[in-house]
N, CA and C atoms as an extended XYZ file, in Angstrom:
222
Properties=species:S:1:pos:R:3:atomname:S:1:resname:S:1:resid:I:1 pbc="F F F"
N        -8.010       13.334        8.133 N   MET     1
C        -7.751       11.834        7.614 CA  MET     1
C        -6.009       11.918        7.875 C   MET     1
N        -5.608       13.131        7.365 N   SER     2
C        -4.122       12.981        7.301 CA  SER     2
C        -3.359       12.858        8.421 C   SER     2
N        -4.153       13.019        9.668 N   SER     3
C        -3.281       12.515       11.084 CA  SER     3
C        -2.940       10.883       11.095 C   SER     3
N        -4.006       10.623       10.552 N   LYS     4
C        -4.371        9.022       10.860 CA  LYS     4
C        -3.025        8.404       10.176 C   LYS     4
N        -2.637        8.636        9.155 N   TRP     5
C        -1.340        8.250        8.258 CA  TRP     5
C        -0.218        8.267        9.392 C   TRP     5
N         0.100        9.350       10.131 N   THR     6
C         1.324        9.417       10.791 CA  THR     6
C         0.913        8.642       12.369 C   THR     6
N        -0.155        8.345       12.598 N   SER     7
C        -0.502        7.747       13.801 CA  SER     7
C         0.326        6.300       13.961 C   SER     7
N         1.130        6.423       14.896 N   ARG     8
C         1.937        4.591       15.585 CA  ARG     8
C         0.950        3.651       15.767 C   ARG     8
N        -0.395        4.131       16.541 N   LYS     9
C        -1.536        3.124       16.758 CA  LYS     9
C        -1.839        2.711       15.428 C   LYS     9
N        -2.216        3.581       14.358 N   PHE    10
C        -2.668        3.121       13.210 CA  PHE    10
C        -1.842        1.996       12.324 C   PHE    10
N        -0.555        2.407       12.510 N   TRP    11
C         0.666        1.595       11.520 CA  TRP    11
C         0.633        0.179       12.522 C   TRP    11
N         0.408        0.317       13.699 N   ILE    12
C         0.595       -1.027       14.376 CA  ILE    12
C        -0.675       -1.903       14.030 C   ILE    12
N        -2.079       -1.241       14.231 N   ALA    13
C        -3.234       -2.006       13.957 CA  ALA    13
C        -3.113       -2.624       12.652 C   ALA    13
N        -2.530       -1.878       11.054 N   ILE    14
C        -2.181       -2.016       10.159 CA  ILE    14
C        -1.398       -3.454       10.099 C   ILE    14
N        -0.280       -2.960       10.650 N   ILE    15
C         0.725       -4.488       10.384 CA  ILE    15
C         0.508       -5.778       11.381 C   ILE    15
N        -0.062       -5.499       12.334 N   THR    16
C        -0.502       -6.772       13.361 CA  THR    16
C        -1.773       -7.391       12.498 C   THR    16
N        -2.743       -6.637       12.051 N   GLY    17
C        -3.703       -7.142       11.287 CA  GLY    17
C        -3.225       -7.729        9.882 C   GLY    17
N        -2.286       -7.096        9.227 N   ILE    18
C        -1.794       -8.155        8.012 CA  ILE    18
C        -1.312       -9.316        8.661 C   ILE    18
N        -0.181       -9.708        9.781 N   SER    19
C         0.514      -10.600       10.185 CA  SER    19
C        -0.711      -11.532       10.577 C   SER    19
N        -2.169      -10.954       10.959 N   GLY    20
C        -2.970      -12.205       11.583 CA  GLY    20
C        -3.520      -12.877       10.284 C   GLY    20
N        -3.726      -11.957        9.257 N   MET    21
C        -4.416      -12.652        8.261 CA  MET    21
C        -3.445      -13.284        7.419 C   MET    21
N        -1.775      -12.996        7.164 N   VAL    22
C        -1.089      -13.941        7.149 CA  VAL    22
C        -1.046      -15.329        7.836 C   VAL    22
N        -1.110      -15.354        8.787 N   THR    23
C        -1.075      -16.516        9.749 CA  THR    23
C        -2.427      -17.379        9.648 C   THR    23
N        -3.468      -16.321        9.480 N   ALA    24
C        -4.790      -17.447        9.168 CA  ALA    24
C        -4.438      -18.269        7.705 C   ALA    24
N        -4.108      -17.410        6.586 N   ILE    25
C        -3.918      -18.032        5.651 CA  ILE    25
C        -3.141      -19.281        5.412 C   ILE    25
N        -2.098      -18.951        5.980 N   TRP    26
C        -0.741      -20.084        6.141 CA  TRP    26
C        -1.233      -21.243        6.923 C   TRP    26
N        -1.890      -21.025        8.020 N   GLY    27
C        -2.446      -22.021        8.467 CA  GLY    27
C        -3.961      -23.022        8.063 C   GLY    27
N        -4.634      -21.751        7.146 N   ALA    28
C        -5.644      -22.590        6.265 CA  ALA    28
C        -4.646      -23.485        5.035 C   ALA    28
N        -3.649      -23.079        4.404 N   SER    29
C        -3.225      -23.494        3.227 CA  SER    29
C        -2.474      -24.947        3.784 C   SER    29
N        -2.044      -24.597        5.417 N   THR    30
C        -0.930      -26.038        5.492 CA  THR    30
C        -1.908      -26.911        6.272 C   THR    30
N        -3.245      -26.764        6.500 N   GLY    31
C        -4.364      -27.496        7.080 CA  GLY    31
C        -4.176      -27.244        8.795 C   GLY    31
N        -3.348      -26.420        9.219 N   ALA    32
C        -3.128      -26.291       10.560 CA  ALA    32
C        -4.227      -25.293       11.366 C   ALA    32
N        -5.167      -25.899       12.061 N   THR    33
C        -6.412      -25.501       12.420 CA  THR    33
C        -5.990      -24.440       13.542 C   THR    33
N        -4.874      -24.702       14.752 N   VAL    34
C        -4.538      -23.643       15.553 CA  VAL    34
C        -4.300      -22.337       15.161 C   VAL    34
N        -3.318      -22.578       14.002 N   GLU    35
C        -2.960      -21.513       13.224 CA  GLU    35
C        -3.859      -20.190       12.641 C   GLU    35
N        -4.838      -21.154       11.797 N   THR    36
C        -5.712      -20.607       11.382 CA  THR    36
C        -6.961      -19.624       12.586 C   THR    36
N        -7.208      -20.490       13.486 N   VAL    37
C        -8.008      -19.711       14.620 CA  VAL    37
C        -6.914      -18.765       15.116 C   VAL    37
N        -5.812      -19.176       15.429 N   ALA    38
C        -5.219      -17.664       15.877 CA  ALA    38
C        -5.048      -16.626       15.222 C   ALA    38
N        -4.479      -16.877       14.046 N   GLY    39
C        -4.716      -15.670       12.816 CA  GLY    39
C        -5.980      -14.889       13.040 C   GLY    39
N        -6.914      -15.429       12.612 N   LEU    40
C        -8.314      -15.211       12.375 CA  LEU    40
C        -8.956      -14.398       13.886 C   LEU    40
N        -8.298      -14.699       15.223 N   ALA    41
C        -8.364      -14.169       16.300 CA  ALA    41
C        -7.853      -12.905       16.547 C   ALA    41
N        -6.563      -13.088       16.051 N   LEU    42
C        -5.451      -11.957       16.183 CA  LEU    42
C        -6.136      -10.823       15.467 C   LEU    42
N        -6.327      -11.107       14.280 N   THR    43
C        -6.905      -10.168       13.419 CA  THR    43
C        -8.231       -9.131       13.698 C   THR    43
N        -9.304      -10.199       14.400 N   ILE    44
C       -10.226       -9.424       14.958 CA  ILE    44
C       -10.150       -8.703       16.257 C   ILE    44
N        -9.386       -9.211       17.041 N   LEU    45
C        -8.807       -8.558       18.162 CA  LEU    45
C        -8.264       -7.295       17.946 C   LEU    45
N        -7.378       -7.311       16.986 N   ILE    46
C        -6.488       -5.894       16.678 CA  ILE    46
C        -7.458       -4.901       16.436 C   ILE    46
N        -8.454       -5.394       15.513 N   THR    47
C        -9.144       -4.681       14.625 CA  THR    47
C       -10.382       -4.097       15.841 C   THR    47
N       -10.835       -4.599       16.592 N   LEU    48
C       -11.816       -4.509       17.566 CA  LEU    48
C       -11.093       -3.152       18.622 C   LEU    48
N        -9.628       -3.706       19.101 N   GLY    49
C        -8.979       -2.768       20.015 CA  GLY    49
C        -8.696       -1.773       19.054 C   GLY    49
N        -8.343       -1.442       18.084 N   TYR    50
C        -8.265       -0.273       17.537 CA  TYR    50
C        -9.386        0.772       17.507 C   TYR    50
N       -10.614        0.127       17.066 N   ILE    51
C       -11.698        0.924       16.644 CA  ILE    51
C       -12.240        1.566       18.144 C   ILE    51
N       -11.958        0.633       19.402 N   THR    52
C       -12.312        1.197       20.587 CA  THR    52
C       -11.404        2.203       20.959 C   THR    52
N        -9.910        1.903       20.802 N   ALA    53
C        -9.284        3.138       21.395 CA  ALA    53
C        -9.704        4.535       20.681 C   ALA    53
N        -9.835        4.290       19.058 N   GLU    54
C       -10.476        5.579       18.459 CA  GLU    54
C       -11.689        6.349       19.037 C   GLU    54
N       -12.297        5.321       19.202 N   ALA    55
C       -13.719        5.917       19.841 CA  ALA    55
C       -13.499        6.699       21.110 C   ALA    55
N       -12.660        5.916       21.849 N   LYS    56
C       -12.570        6.987       23.047 CA  LYS    56
C       -11.740        8.190       22.967 C   LYS    56
N       -10.635        7.734       22.129 N   VAL    57
C       -10.173        9.543       21.605 CA  VAL    57
C       -11.149       10.397       21.068 C   VAL    57
N       -11.570        9.852       20.162 N   ASP    58
C       -12.942       11.072       19.764 CA  ASP    58
C       -13.924       11.252       20.486 C   ASP    58
N       -14.136       10.448       21.615 N   SER    59
C       -15.080       10.674       22.655 CA  SER    59
C       -14.548       11.852       23.438 C   SER    59
N       -13.066       11.639       23.907 N   ALA    60
C       -12.333       12.593       24.592 CA  ALA    60
C       -12.233       14.038       24.163 C   ALA    60
N       -12.194       13.819       22.712 N   ARG    61
C       -12.090       15.140       22.077 CA  ARG    61
C       -12.909       16.029       22.026 C   ARG    61
N       -14.341       14.988       21.936 N   ILE    62
C       -15.704       15.995       21.571 CA  ILE    62
C       -15.963       16.465       23.116 C   ILE    62
N       -15.918       15.949       24.147 N   SER    63
C       -16.312       16.281       25.391 CA  SER    63
C       -15.199       17.478       26.009 C   SER    63
N       -13.949       17.304       25.349 N   ALA    64
C       -13.067       18.725       25.514 CA  ALA    64
C       -13.288       19.962       24.954 C   ALA    64
N       -14.045       19.632       23.729 N   ASN    65
C       -14.612       20.890       22.865 CA  ASN    65
C       -15.982       21.214       22.874 C   ASN    65
N       -16.232       20.718       24.245 N   GLY    66
C       -17.565       21.453       24.234 CA  GLY    66
C       -18.875       20.992       23.013 C   GLY    66
N       -18.697       19.411       23.111 N   ASN    67
C       -19.539       18.793       22.163 CA  ASN    67
C       -19.995       19.122       21.127 C   ASN    67
N       -18.971       19.647       20.247 N   THR    68
C       -18.853       20.248       18.948 CA  THR    68
C       -17.685       19.322       18.131 C   THR    68
N       -18.149       18.573       16.935 N   PRO    69
C       -17.273       17.757       16.513 CA  PRO    69
C       -15.730       18.672       16.131 C   PRO    69
N       -14.338       17.969       15.698 N   VAL    70
C       -13.540       18.502       15.704 CA  VAL    70
C       -13.508       19.114       14.055 C   VAL    70
N       -13.553       18.217       13.366 N   ASN    71
C       -13.569       18.426       12.007 CA  ASN    71
C       -14.665       18.987       11.056 C   ASN    71
N       -15.548       19.707       11.966 N   LYS    72
C       -16.828       20.118       11.439 CA  LYS    72
C       -16.642       21.116       10.244 C   LYS    72
N       -17.309       20.829        9.087 N   LYS    73
C       -16.975       21.876        8.172 CA  LYS    73
C       -18.212       22.744        7.879 C   LYS    73
N       -17.753       24.155        7.836 N   LYS    74
C       -18.958       24.904        7.350 CA  LYS    74
C       -19.090       25.261        6.132 C   LYS    74
């Protein structure tokens, strides 16, 4: 897990997710429907994108190691 804290992908996903939530809350508090929907869509799409990217990285890592998990504890 410590490598996640230094990952640029992780921090970009966190910052973008936070900005999407702020946009959604700001839009909801001002009654602006477009901003609310845009903020929610941004948050959801970034989250799904990050999960998909990490799944592909994990899949590539597992297939490169002969189908054994990298962080397997004995």
